[in-house]
C-alpha positions, 0 to 999 in steps of 0.5 A: 499500499502507497499510503503506508509510505506517507502517500494518501490514495483513494480507489473506487471499485466499480462494477455490477451487482454480483460481480464481487466488488464486497469480496474484494474490498473485504479482502483488502481489509483483511489484508490492511489489518494483518498489515497493522493498519487501522481500518474504518469501516462504513456501509451505504444503505439505500434506507439511509441515504437521507441521513446527513453525514450517515456514512461519516458517523460510521467511519468515526464511530469504528471499532478500534479507535483510541478512547481519547479519539473517540471522546474527541469525536463525540465532542466535535459531533455534539458541539451543535446542539446538546439536546439533539436526540440523534446524529442526523438531527444534529447534523441538521442543527449544524447547517453551514457548519459542516466545514467546521466538522469536515476540518475536524474530521480531516484532523483527527484522521490526519492525527491517527495517521501518524501512527499507522496507516489508516484505511477508510473502507466504505461499500456501496458508496452510491447510497452515502448521503450528500454530506458525507461525500462532501466529507470524503472529497474534503479529505481526498484533497488533503491527504496527499502526504498522509498514510490515509487510503479511501477505498470505496465500492459502488454499483455501476450502472445503477438506476440512481448513480453517484452524484456525477460532480463526486464521481468526476472529482474522486477518480480524477485525483492523481492520487486515485485509482478506478477499478472497474469490475466485469462478468467472468470469461469462461477461462476465468469461471474455471478458476474460480469454480476450481477454488470454490470445489477444490477440484479440476474443472474441464472446459465442458463444465465451465462452459455450462457454468458460464452460460447459467450464470452470465459470468456472474460471480455470485451466481458462479459460486451459488451454482457451485454451492448447489453442485457441491451439495448434489455431489456430497449426497451421491448424485453424479459429479459430471452434471454439477450445474443445478439450476433448481438448487437452493443456493442460486435461487437465494442469491437471485432473490437476496440480490434483488432485495438488496438492489432495491425496490426499483430493480425488484419491481422491474423484475417482478414485471418482467417475470409476469410479462414473460415473452411479452415484456418490452419496456413500454408494456412494463412501464405500463404495468409498473406505472413508471417512466419507459426510461426507469424500466430501461435502466432497470433492464441494463442493470439486471442485464450486467448482473447475469440474471437477465439477457436483454428482455428475458430472464437468463434462464426460466428457473430465475423467472420462477424464483421471482414469481415464487416469492410474490404474495397471492394478493401481489401476484393476482394484482400484477396478472390481472393488471397484465391481462387487462394490459395485454387485452387492450394492446390486442394480444392473442387471447391465449396469452391473455388468459393465461394471466386470468386463470385463478385470478380473474374475478366475477368483477371482471365479465369482460374475461369470460369471452377471453377465456372462452375464445382462449380455450377453443384455441387450445382445443384447436392445438390439442391442449385439452388440460389447458382448455378445461382450465380455461373454461372452468375459470370463465364458469366461475367468472360468468354471471349469465346462467345460459352462458354457464350451461353452455360453458359446462357443456363445452367443459364436459366434452373436454373433461369426458375426453380426459376422464369420462368419469369425472363429468359427473359434477357437470351433469346436474347444471346441464340437466337443469338448463336443458330443463329449462331450455338453456341448452343449444342442440349441441349441448343437449346432444352432449347432456344425452350422451353422458346420461347414455354412458351412465346407462340412464336412458330414461333421462336422456330420452328426453334430451333428444328433442333437438333432433328434429331441428338439426336441419335447421342448423346454419352451420352445416358441419355441425348439422352434420355431426349432430345428425350423426351423434343421434343416430348412433346414440339411437343405434347403439341404445335401442331402448331409447325413445322420446316423448316428442312427436318425431321420437322413436320407439323400441324396434323403430331405430332400424330404419334410419340406422340401417341405411346410415351404416350397412348401405351408405348408398346415400352420397350425402351421407357419406359426404357428411360422414367424410366431413365430420371425420376431417374437421373432428377434434377431441373435446370438441366434436361429439365422438358418437359422430366419429364412431358413426362416420367410421361405422359408414366407411366400414360398413359401406364396403371401405374398411381399409378407409375406416382403419386408416382413420381410426389409426390417425384419429387414435394416434392424435388422441393419445397424444392429447391425452384423450383417453376416451377417444384413444380407447374407443377408436382402438376398440373399433380398430380391434373390431375391424381386425376381428371382422378381417380375421386378423386375431393377432391384431384384434387381440392387441388392440382389444387389450390395449383398449381395456388397458387405456382406462379403467374399467369403470371409466368404459361406462356401458361401452365396456361389453364392447372390447371385452366381447372382441377379445372373448371372440379373438381368443376363442378363435386363437384356441386360448380357452383357458384365458377366454373363460376368464373373459367370459365369466367377466360380470358387465353392468346391468345397464349394459342389457339395454345396449347394442353391446349386449348382443354383441357380448352374447355373440362372443360368448356363444361362440366360446360355448361352442369351442368349449362343447357347451352347446345349450349354453351356446344355443342359450347365448345365441338365441338371446342375442338374436331375440334382442336384435329382433326386437330392437329392429336391428337383425342385420347379419352384417352387424351381427351374423348370429344365425350362422354361428347358431346353425353351427350349434345345431349342426353339432347337435345333429339338427341340420333342418334347423341349421338350414332354416336359420340360414334360409332366414339370414340369406333373406336378411338385408345386406346378407348378399355381402361376402362377409355375411354370405361366405359365413352362410355358405360355409354354415349351409355346407356343414348342414347340407348333402355331402355332394353339395359341400365342395361346391358350397365351400368354394364359393364360401372361400371365394367370398371370404377372400374378397372381404378378406377375412382370414380366419373364416377363409381358414375355417372354410379351407379346413372344411373343404379339406375334409369335404375332400377326404370324404371324397377320397381325394387325399391330395387335394385334402392335404393341399387345402389343409395346407392352405388352411394352415398357412392362412390360420397361421397367418391370422394368428389362430391355432390351426389345431384348434380349427380342427386340423391335424398337425401333420397336414402342415407338412405341405409348405410353400417353397418361398414363405410369405409374410402374410396371405394376399387376401383380395386376390383371386388367383395369385401368382407367386413372387418367386417363381419356382419349377415347375411353375417357371415354365409356365406363362401367367395365364398357364399358371392360373389355369393350372392352379384352378385345374389342380385345385379341383375346378372344372373347365367351366368353373375356371372359365367363369373365374377367369373370364375366358371360355372353356375352349381357351382353358382346354388350349391352356391345359394342353400346353400345361400338361405338355410342358409339365409331362403329365396326362391328367389332372390328378398328376397335375395336383400332385406335381403342383401341391407344394407350389399351389399353397402359395396361392391365397385362394384356389378354391 
């Protein structure tokens, strides 16, 4: 220290908050004390900035002064008045006698410096009172030859900076020095970390700390303390930057408190406005001048907490928000909401500030919250939309508006968790009774009531059906129409008291036109329209189910499955479990209809796992029925028994799901040889469907299953009666139904006609793509050939049945196929059977097929499979003469003389053809 050699010095240490000014000053003071210097200390405080001579008073009353000097100081300060109660009051009484005090003070310090070096250490001098600053300047001009050193720290930049005249004079003397501190560089950060953590620091760690702290020594140390605590607790030392730690959050908050209310207010405004924070908006929020806010932002940026107009890290922002009291937070958020609303901000951004803080005193907020909820729905944010609507309901003072909000909220809550909608039913029912619900909201109430099995309560809410055609919005009209049809279809006992209402047994007229035919282009267009624009939580799920069913039963099964996949994936991403489970259950049903047992089981189990059993409501019987039918067909009868024994709610028995479950259980009983139980379940299934006017085999082919029961019971006449009745029902001509009917008819008919019926059944089932039924038909055809002592053809059909059954996921043995019949295998196995082609050419041609043309291969395959020349001609759309010409060339190329030899020669390759029956 030059001052120890008789040369007075002044040093000003400037820097942003947290840059280490105080620590540097403390380090120097410790060094000075160790060197034998007398250190007099003072700290500027914002609350004492108006206390005259407050800093000088701290210095002159520091500990360590000799007793005689302390007495002298007291006498000097008491000269102004003997009655003043405080030092501040004495200073005011002195008035123009400050000069005398300055002289006396300087004299005392110079006298002390005769014996040893005197150091005046002043922290946060920016808060010093003006008389004290004048006294320091007076001293600075008179200590050039005294062993006195003045060291002060100042925070720059600050909204309230040091008096510019003091700063200019204090730093302009030749004996003065001005040290400016700034942010640490990455290497400097690494050096500080090594000192704090007492271990080597890699470049990556130093960079991470620097990025999280902005190079602020205060934040670096706080983060290091958190890292040291984590390492000590056993966590990995390789991830030291903990932004959720206690020390750095404390450092941020304590710094803001220390730096004053102005910067603290700016930080709060920045935290509340977040992404919308600009100096102009922050100034409005705080009722401050924009220039003041900009100064505050600049000051905060120098501390490392803020970058531009954003917090350096969300954790810093959250720390500021968490410190707000409930009252402070509410006031700021409401003011921010009004401010953003007035400036035309997005409703979602405004609503963010309203949630949990808005009150009925702010009716303008309802529209904002409702609009924001619609935006959230459009973006798939169902939980956010529900929260916004819940807030809107609390604020709204209009009963009709509250009812509409409750209905919208219930659609969202149902998608997220159907069982949570119960609390909204009472206000919705009350609003419906008083006529305050719209058509769409009444539909919403109906589906909630029906989900709980309250058909009698729901009946009166469907009056709006007759008014849907008057709906101005065609999209909503289509949705409501489809919803009404689906509700009536799935709840056949539903009836209304209105003139246009339906009664049990009368729901089929519109529903079947909707489902089985889909002949009306307008209906198909409406269905596609609903699917293209549907949103979970917004669109009524029943309209989506109806629209998909129209695609499925209208002959567009693949298109229906594509929609199910697309919508279920989107619903899962949005957390709409009701949609996900329902659509997955529909996928399971589609897979079962196609004979894809592997897919059916996977989807059915997935649907049941999506939500708890009680969350399914009356719909639980649907995936259970699919799973039961699937497990039965797979031969997993032990598992199927558990599903068959499950108790379903009684209210299910009044829905379309009950006949479906009875049909599945009847199939299980048939597979386990409990024929009377099977006949009971299937008979009840049929009786219900007939009484409800929903006896359509395209939906539930119960007669063909019951026919198999009668065949097992040795009652072929009853079986044929059932099948004749099934063939006469609407939709029975569809391949999916006709194939089943023909297969059952073959079992109930004469032996000589079985091959013809079974070949036609196989053709129909191939056309519709039902792999399971196709495998059964081929297995039956194998048995028919065996009965006629056509062993080669029997083995060939058995091998095909094995192949198709295995691809479908069924157990061939469970289908009645002996394991040894699977020995005839294709030369080149394919992963799955092509379901659509009538006659397909193997992807890999093998001898002897390689010697034949494509046309010859088709004719040869059919001939080897037992088709006559006339049948081959009809199937391939060629003349009988052409068939004969092709066969002549085939015999010559393959060196065979008759069809029996052809069947033997081609048997291994023919398995590659999915349908040659």
